[in-house]
N, C-alpha and C positions, 0 to 999 in steps of 0.2 A: 504494500500500500504506500503510495507516494504522496507527499505534500509539497508545497511550493518551495523551490530552491533546495530540495533534498538531494544529497549525493549518496550518502551511505544509509545506514540504519537510522531509525528514529532514536532520539535521545532516550536513554534508559531511565525509567522512573521506579524501578524495583530492583532489589538485589539479584533476583534470578536473571533478569534481562541484562544486568551488568556482567554476570558470569557468561552469558551467551555471547556478548560482544567480545569479552576477553578470549573465549575459545575460538571465535571466528578469526580474530587477529592472529592467534597462535597457529591455527590451521593454515592461514594464508602464508605465514612465514615458512612453515614446513613445506608447503607446496612450491613456494618460490625457490627454496633451496633444492628441492628435487628437480624442478625444471632446469635450474642452472647447472646442476651436476650432470643430468642426462644430456643437455645441450653441449656441455664441455666435452664429454666423452664421445659424442657423435662427431664433433669437430676434430678431435684428436684422431679418431679412426679414419676420417675422410682425408685429412691433411697428411698424416703419417701412416700410409698403408703398410709400410714395412714392419710396423710395430705389431700388427695383428695377424699378418699373413702366416707367420710361423707358429702361431699359438693354436695347438690342437686341443689341449685340455689344461685345466688348472683347478685343482681341488681347493686350494686356498681362495681363489677368486669365486668359485661356485659357493663356497661356504659364506663368504662375505656378502654376495648379492642375494643370499637367502636370509641371513641373519639380520642384515641392516634394514631391509624392507619390513621384516616382521617386527623389529624394534620400533620403527616409525609408526606402523599400524597400531601397536600397543599404546604408544604415546598419544595417538589420536583417539583410540577407542576408550581408554580409561576415563578421561575427563568428560567425553561425550556421554558415556553411560551414567556417570555420577550426576550430570546435569539432567539427563532424561528421568532418572528415578527421583531426583529432588522435586520434580514437578508433581509427583504423586504423593508427596509427604503431606499428611493431614496436620498442619500446624495449628496451634491454638488460635482461635478466631474470636473476635469480639462482635462482628457483624456478619450475618448470613443474608446473602442476596440470592433470590431465585430468578433465573432468566429462562423464558420459554420462547422458542422461535416459532414464528408463523410466516405464512406466505402473504406479505413480505414485510414484516415488522417484528419488533421484539416487545414482549410484555415482561414486567418486573414486579416482584413482590418482596417486601421486607417483613419476614415473619417474626422478627424479634421485637417489632414495635406495633402496638395496637392501642386504640382509644378505649375509653371506659365502656362504650357500647359494643366493643369487639371489632371495629373497623380496622383493617390493615392498610399499610401504605402500599398501594399497588397502582400501576399505570401502564399505558402502552406508549411506545416510543416509535414515531414515524419519522421518516426522512423529511427535512425541511425543503421546500421548493427553493430554487435559486432566487436570490433577492438580497436586499440590504441586511436582512436579519441573519443571513448565513455567513459563518466565518469561513467555512471550507465547502466547496461545491461537493454535493452528494455525501457529505460526512456529518453534517449537523443534524440533530433531531429536535423535535418539538418539546420533548421532555428529556432532560439529561439525567443519567444515572448518577446520583450523588452519593458519595461514600467518604468516610473519614480517612485521612492519610496518617501514616505512622502507627497503624494497628493492623492486626490480622483480619483479613477478609476471606470469607468462604463463599464461593459462587456455586450454586446448584443449577445445572443446565439440562434442559430437556426440550422436546419439540412437540407441537400439537399436530403436525401434519407430515412433513418430509424431513430429510436430513438437513441440518444447518450446522454452523460452527460459530461459537461466540469467541471472537478474537480481538485482542487489544495489543498490538505489537510493543508499544512502549512499556507495558507491564509484563511482557513475556508470557502472555496468557493466550492459549488456544484450546478450546474444549469442544468436542463434537456434541451436537444436540440431536439425540436420536429419539424417535417416537417410542413411548413406552419404556424408556430407560432414563435413569437419573445419573448423570455424571457430575463430578465435583472437582474443583480446583481451589487451592488456597494461594494467596499472595499478599504482599504488603508493599506499600509505597513509601519512599523516603522523601518525597516532596509533593506539594500540592500542584494543581494544574488541571487542565482539560486535555483529555487524551482520546484519540479517535481510533476506531476499528471498523471492521466490516464483517459480514457473514463470509466465511472462508470455505464454504461447501456449496457447490452448484445446486441450487434449489428451485430453479424454474426461470421463467421469463424475466422477472424483476429481481433476480439474485443480486444485481449490482446496486439495488436501491433499498437495502435494509442495513443502514449504518449503525454503529454503536458509538455513543458519546458518553464518556465517563468523566465526571467532575469530582476531583479529590479536594476536600476542604478540611478545615480544622474541626476538631471534635465539637466545639461549641456551635459553629456554623451548621454542622451536620444535624445536631439536635434541634436547632431552630428550624431547619428545613423539614425535619420529620414532623415537628409540631404544626407547621404550615400545611402539611399534606394530610394530617389526620382530621 
């Protein structure tokens, strides 16, 4: 998902996304080293043909080009697996958000908060049409998903019709929304702000028009927002 003047990834707003960016940079360094080494060996073989014409076998060389690639793969696989499994860790959460995908909008429910008469904080979020009220084209919604920053957030994701995916790149979150199934993800943010995402699973004709807009605010502002919604 691209925004204006963006060259690389979106700025990380969660510890998990920061780790993803570090791993991406590390993998690029490894790949650049491999590309340079292979290119150098190819040039040596092309320019100095006499070096390789008499080489029929080499046990040491075969052992090296078996062990070194295996070591490189391990160096890439270990942090990748650690990051992958860290996404499924059920961290302590102070707020639980339920997100349900529809064709083609999202509905949200805050089950932790209710009024005296039992009303919950729940609303639908539709994409805003292009106009002066839109900050980003096809990314802003009429109702922003407001959450507190600096504390644990648990998101329960499901679907009312077809497959969807609740995705916010800056927070390092991507969860499949499957009909009849409840998936969950936990995250926390280290800074306030407004972060955008989109459905990341092809779900029909208007798949591109069901954005996600998450606004992270202070705890006091969040409680004030909850009071205004009840």
